[in-house]
ChimeraX commands (.cxc) that place a marker at each C-alpha (Angstrom):
marker #1 position -3.26,-1.00,16.28 radius 0.5
marker #1 position -0.12,0.99,17.25 radius 0.5
marker #1 position -0.95,4.01,19.92 radius 0.5
marker #1 position 2.12,6.69,20.94 radius 0.5
marker #1 position 1.94,6.15,24.33 radius 0.5
marker #1 position 3.82,8.96,26.69 radius 0.5
marker #1 position 6.34,10.16,23.85 radius 0.5
marker #1 position 8.89,7.36,24.03 radius 0.5
marker #1 position 6.89,4.72,24.23 radius 0.5
marker #1 position 4.31,2.74,21.77 radius 0.5
marker #1 position 1.09,0.79,23.35 radius 0.5
marker #1 position 0.93,-2.20,20.36 radius 0.5
marker #1 position -2.58,-4.16,20.39 radius 0.5
marker #1 position -2.71,-7.30,18.26 radius 0.5
marker #1 position -6.90,-8.32,18.32 radius 0.5
marker #1 position -6.14,-11.59,16.74 radius 0.5
marker #1 position -9.35,-13.26,15.77 radius 0.5
marker #1 position -12.10,-11.97,18.25 radius 0.5
marker #1 position -10.81,-8.67,19.44 radius 0.5
marker #1 position -13.17,-5.60,18.26 radius 0.5
marker #1 position -12.92,-1.88,18.83 radius 0.5
marker #1 position -15.74,0.35,19.64 radius 0.5
marker #1 position -15.96,4.53,19.98 radius 0.5
marker #1 position -18.59,5.11,22.60 radius 0.5
marker #1 position -20.23,7.59,24.75 radius 0.5
marker #1 position -19.61,6.73,28.31 radius 0.5
marker #1 position -23.08,6.67,29.04 radius 0.5
marker #1 position -23.31,3.51,26.66 radius 0.5
marker #1 position -23.30,0.30,29.08 radius 0.5
marker #1 position -19.90,-2.10,28.17 radius 0.5
marker #1 position -20.35,-5.20,27.05 radius 0.5
marker #1 position -19.61,-8.20,29.45 radius 0.5
marker #1 position -16.54,-8.97,27.04 radius 0.5
marker #1 position -15.48,-5.42,27.04 radius 0.5
marker #1 position -11.59,-5.72,28.51 radius 0.5
marker #1 position -10.58,-1.93,28.69 radius 0.5
marker #1 position -11.75,1.39,27.85 radius 0.5
marker #1 position -9.41,4.29,26.84 radius 0.5
marker #1 position -11.24,7.87,27.82 radius 0.5
marker #1 position -10.61,10.73,25.29 radius 0.5
marker #1 position -10.34,14.45,26.79 radius 0.5
marker #1 position -13.72,14.89,24.59 radius 0.5
marker #1 position -15.03,12.36,27.19 radius 0.5
marker #1 position -15.35,9.55,24.42 radius 0.5
marker #1 position -14.13,6.15,25.06 radius 0.5
marker #1 position -12.46,3.99,22.97 radius 0.5
marker #1 position -13.52,0.48,23.89 radius 0.5
marker #1 position -11.45,-3.25,23.32 radius 0.5
marker #1 position -13.86,-5.98,23.64 radius 0.5
marker #1 position -12.64,-9.66,23.06 radius 0.5
marker #1 position -14.72,-12.56,23.30 radius 0.5
marker #1 position -12.13,-15.11,23.63 radius 0.5
marker #1 position -9.34,-13.07,25.13 radius 0.5
marker #1 position -7.20,-13.73,22.55 radius 0.5
marker #1 position -5.65,-10.15,21.72 radius 0.5
marker #1 position -2.05,-9.29,22.75 radius 0.5
marker #1 position -1.13,-5.99,24.28 radius 0.5
marker #1 position 2.29,-4.76,24.49 radius 0.5
marker #1 position 3.79,-1.45,25.87 radius 0.5
marker #1 position 7.34,-0.99,24.74 radius 0.5
marker #1 position 9.86,1.52,23.50 radius 0.5
marker #1 position 8.66,2.96,20.25 radius 0.5
marker #1 position 12.20,1.75,18.74 radius 0.5
marker #1 position 11.59,-1.77,19.91 radius 0.5
marker #1 position 8.31,-2.25,17.67 radius 0.5
marker #1 position 10.13,-5.55,16.32 radius 0.5
marker #1 position 9.98,-7.27,19.72 radius 0.5
marker #1 position 6.50,-7.64,19.42 radius 0.5
marker #1 position 6.01,-11.23,17.67 radius 0.5
marker #1 position 5.33,-10.82,14.24 radius 0.5
marker #1 position 5.71,-7.50,14.21 radius 0.5
marker #1 position 9.11,-7.85,11.85 radius 0.5
marker #1 position 6.90,-9.82,9.17 radius 0.5
marker #1 position 4.24,-7.30,8.26 radius 0.5
marker #1 position 4.50,-5.07,5.30 radius 0.5
marker #1 position 4.63,-1.84,5.12 radius 0.5
marker #1 position 1.78,0.66,6.57 radius 0.5
marker #1 position -0.93,1.33,4.10 radius 0.5
marker #1 position -1.18,4.96,5.09 radius 0.5
marker #1 position 2.16,5.70,4.64 radius 0.5
marker #1 position 2.91,4.56,1.35 radius 0.5
marker #1 position 1.73,5.66,-2.24 radius 0.5
marker #1 position -1.01,4.53,-4.19 radius 0.5
marker #1 position 1.25,2.50,-6.66 radius 0.5
marker #1 position 2.85,1.04,-3.97 radius 0.5
marker #1 position -0.27,0.16,-2.25 radius 0.5
marker #1 position -1.66,-1.70,-5.10 radius 0.5
marker #1 position 1.27,-3.55,-6.19 radius 0.5
marker link #1:1,2 radius 0.2
marker link #1:2,3 radius 0.2
marker link #1:3,4 radius 0.2
marker link #1:4,5 radius 0.2
marker link #1:5,6 radius 0.2
marker link #1:6,7 radius 0.2
marker link #1:7,8 radius 0.2
marker link #1:8,9 radius 0.2
marker link #1:9,10 radius 0.2
marker link #1:10,11 radius 0.2
marker link #1:11,12 radius 0.2
marker link #1:12,13 radius 0.2
marker link #1:13,14 radius 0.2
marker link #1:14,15 radius 0.2
marker link #1:15,16 radius 0.2
marker link #1:16,17 radius 0.2
marker link #1:17,18 radius 0.2
marker link #1:18,19 radius 0.2
marker link #1:19,20 radius 0.2
marker link #1:20,21 radius 0.2
marker link #1:21,22 radius 0.2
marker link #1:22,23 radius 0.2
marker link #1:23,24 radius 0.2
marker link #1:24,25 radius 0.2
marker link #1:25,26 radius 0.2
marker link #1:26,27 radius 0.2
marker link #1:27,28 radius 0.2
marker link #1:28,29 radius 0.2
marker link #1:29,30 radius 0.2
marker link #1:30,31 radius 0.2
marker link #1:31,32 radius 0.2
marker link #1:32,33 radius 0.2
marker link #1:33,34 radius 0.2
marker link #1:34,35 radius 0.2
marker link #1:35,36 radius 0.2
marker link #1:36,37 radius 0.2
marker link #1:37,38 radius 0.2
marker link #1:38,39 radius 0.2
marker link #1:39,40 radius 0.2
marker link #1:40,41 radius 0.2
marker link #1:41,42 radius 0.2
marker link #1:42,43 radius 0.2
marker link #1:43,44 radius 0.2
marker link #1:44,45 radius 0.2
marker link #1:45,46 radius 0.2
marker link #1:46,47 radius 0.2
marker link #1:47,48 radius 0.2
marker link #1:48,49 radius 0.2
marker link #1:49,50 radius 0.2
marker link #1:50,51 radius 0.2
marker link #1:51,52 radius 0.2
marker link #1:52,53 radius 0.2
marker link #1:53,54 radius 0.2
marker link #1:54,55 radius 0.2
marker link #1:55,56 radius 0.2
marker link #1:56,57 radius 0.2
marker link #1:57,58 radius 0.2
marker link #1:58,59 radius 0.2
marker link #1:59,60 radius 0.2
marker link #1:60,61 radius 0.2
marker link #1:61,62 radius 0.2
marker link #1:62,63 radius 0.2
marker link #1:63,64 radius 0.2
marker link #1:64,65 radius 0.2
marker link #1:65,66 radius 0.2
marker link #1:66,67 radius 0.2
marker link #1:67,68 radius 0.2
marker link #1:68,69 radius 0.2
marker link #1:69,70 radius 0.2
marker link #1:70,71 radius 0.2
marker link #1:71,72 radius 0.2
marker link #1:72,73 radius 0.2
marker link #1:73,74 radius 0.2
marker link #1:74,75 radius 0.2
marker link #1:75,76 radius 0.2
marker link #1:76,77 radius 0.2
marker link #1:77,78 radius 0.2
marker link #1:78,79 radius 0.2
marker link #1:79,80 radius 0.2
marker link #1:80,81 radius 0.2
marker link #1:81,82 radius 0.2
marker link #1:82,83 radius 0.2
marker link #1:83,84 radius 0.2
marker link #1:84,85 radius 0.2
marker link #1:85,86 radius 0.2
marker link #1:86,87 radius 0.2
marker link #1:87,88 radius 0.2
view
């Protein structure tokens, strides 16, 4: 998951095996495994929970994404390619 952060930076999250995301109302109780909650302007939270704490987070310049371990080996973003490219 890649978030644009402060214009020039990117927050990159590799959830690994046990990382899970939840979109929640802040009034809902957080689980013990909740590691971080990002609050949005509409007062909802994007929560990240990781039972085994295996996930990795990187805050880096957007033009340095290849510095994230394994990032350069990934294929194209499925949302950034046409259907024919995605299927092949």
